[in-house]
VMD Tcl script that draws the C-alpha trace (Angstrom):
set ca {
  {0.10 -0.13 -0.04}
  {1.18 3.35 -1.02}
  {-0.14 5.68 1.30}
  {-0.05 9.37 -0.24}
  {-1.84 11.53 2.53}
  {-3.42 10.86 5.75}
  {-5.42 12.68 8.77}
  {-6.87 11.95 12.08}
  {-10.83 12.28 12.28}
  {-12.44 13.53 15.45}
  {-16.29 13.55 15.21}
  {-17.35 15.87 18.61}
  {-20.67 15.79 20.05}
  {-20.15 19.77 19.80}
  {-18.64 20.44 16.73}
  {-18.24 24.13 17.56}
  {-16.68 23.92 20.66}
  {-14.16 21.22 19.19}
  {-13.23 23.78 16.14}
  {-12.98 26.63 18.58}
  {-10.68 24.50 20.95}
  {-8.44 23.12 17.97}
  {-8.37 26.73 16.25}
  {-8.37 29.27 18.96}
  {-6.87 27.34 22.12}
  {-4.32 24.85 20.61}
  {-3.84 27.66 17.80}
  {-3.61 24.82 14.83}
  {-3.57 26.64 11.36}
  {-6.54 25.82 9.16}
  {-5.44 23.65 6.02}
  {-9.21 23.68 4.39}
  {-12.62 24.48 5.32}
  {-15.82 22.50 3.75}
  {-19.46 22.09 4.17}
  {-21.88 24.54 5.23}
  {-20.74 27.68 6.14}
  {-22.66 27.99 9.60}
  {-21.41 24.39 10.29}
  {-18.34 23.75 8.62}
  {-15.89 20.84 8.58}
  {-12.14 21.97 9.37}
  {-9.32 20.53 8.64}
  {-5.83 21.45 10.76}
  {-2.32 21.36 9.73}
  {-0.68 18.51 12.35}
  {2.72 18.87 11.64}
  {3.40 16.43 8.65}
  {-0.12 15.57 9.14}
  {-3.67 16.74 9.09}
  {-6.45 16.49 11.87}
  {-9.81 16.87 10.63}
  {-13.08 18.03 12.78}
  {-16.64 17.46 11.27}
  {-19.86 15.92 11.78}
  {-21.65 15.05 14.92}
  {-20.31 12.29 17.28}
  {-22.75 10.09 19.04}
  {-21.28 9.41 22.36}
  {-18.29 9.71 25.15}
  {-15.17 9.17 23.81}
  {-14.14 6.27 26.34}
  {-10.56 4.70 27.39}
  {-9.82 2.99 24.02}
  {-10.15 6.30 21.88}
  {-7.34 7.21 19.51}
  {-5.14 9.87 21.07}
  {-3.14 12.65 19.29}
  {0.58 12.86 19.72}
  {1.52 16.70 19.12}
  {5.53 17.55 19.15}
  {6.10 20.84 20.34}
  {9.32 22.98 21.09}
  {8.49 23.63 24.58}
  {6.19 21.57 26.36}
  {6.50 23.92 29.80}
  {5.76 27.05 27.81}
  {2.65 25.14 26.26}
  {1.64 23.79 29.67}
  {1.34 27.71 31.02}
  {-0.31 29.00 27.87}
  {-2.81 26.13 27.83}
  {-3.46 26.10 31.74}
  {-4.06 29.80 31.52}
  {-6.77 29.20 29.06}
  {-8.35 26.58 31.07}
  {-7.42 23.70 29.33}
  {-7.90 20.21 31.25}
  {-4.15 19.42 31.99}
  {-4.47 15.31 32.69}
  {-0.57 15.07 33.59}
  {1.72 17.74 34.23}
  {5.13 18.17 32.04}
  {7.78 15.67 33.10}
  {10.96 13.88 31.67}
  {9.84 10.17 30.76}
  {12.14 7.17 31.07}
  {12.62 7.32 27.55}
  {13.85 10.81 27.76}
  {10.87 12.52 26.14}
  {9.04 15.44 28.04}
  {5.64 14.97 27.80}
  {2.29 16.63 29.24}
  {-1.12 15.31 28.67}
  {-4.34 17.35 27.95}
  {-7.80 16.98 26.87}
  {-10.05 18.44 24.23}
  {-13.40 19.34 25.11}
  {-14.71 16.06 24.23}
  {-12.16 14.19 26.33}
  {-9.58 13.29 23.48}
  {-6.17 12.76 25.18}
  {-3.50 14.81 23.49}
  {-0.10 14.12 24.16}
  {2.34 16.79 23.69}
  {5.96 15.71 23.50}
  {9.23 17.84 23.48}
  {12.29 15.75 22.39}
  {15.24 17.80 24.27}
  {18.50 18.53 22.43}
  {20.48 15.76 23.77}
  {17.97 12.92 23.12}
  {18.82 10.32 20.43}
  {15.71 11.05 18.09}
  {17.90 14.55 17.55}
  {21.10 12.63 16.53}
  {21.95 10.90 13.05}
  {21.67 7.49 13.55}
  {23.05 6.24 10.43}
  {26.46 6.29 11.68}
}
mol new
graphics top color blue
foreach p $ca { graphics top sphere $p radius 0.5 }
foreach p [lrange $ca 0 end-1] q [lrange $ca 1 end] { graphics top cylinder $p $q radius 0.2 }
display resetview
């Protein structure tokens, strides 16, 4: 299979609230908008991928739901900014045993979002090809 493009799709119970969260609170840039002007679907840039917020969900997200993994430059700065904006912080920033700095938040629907910082000295920053 040759994958040419991909995206994560979120179908929130309250699409307007979800659109505002991803666009206004997280500050994701809009790639495209589609559908009716009063209730559009939005596709956001998500690093090398995309996040689509469209349609309407029909129930709680639950523990087995997909999570978003977002690499950022400074997790602690994002923690301050998002906490001040009232975002639910599930887990404060901390250095994990594998060396990444991680923080967990939730969107208004309960979708878990992991914010990750790769420290300067982490092996992911080095060319492993030798």
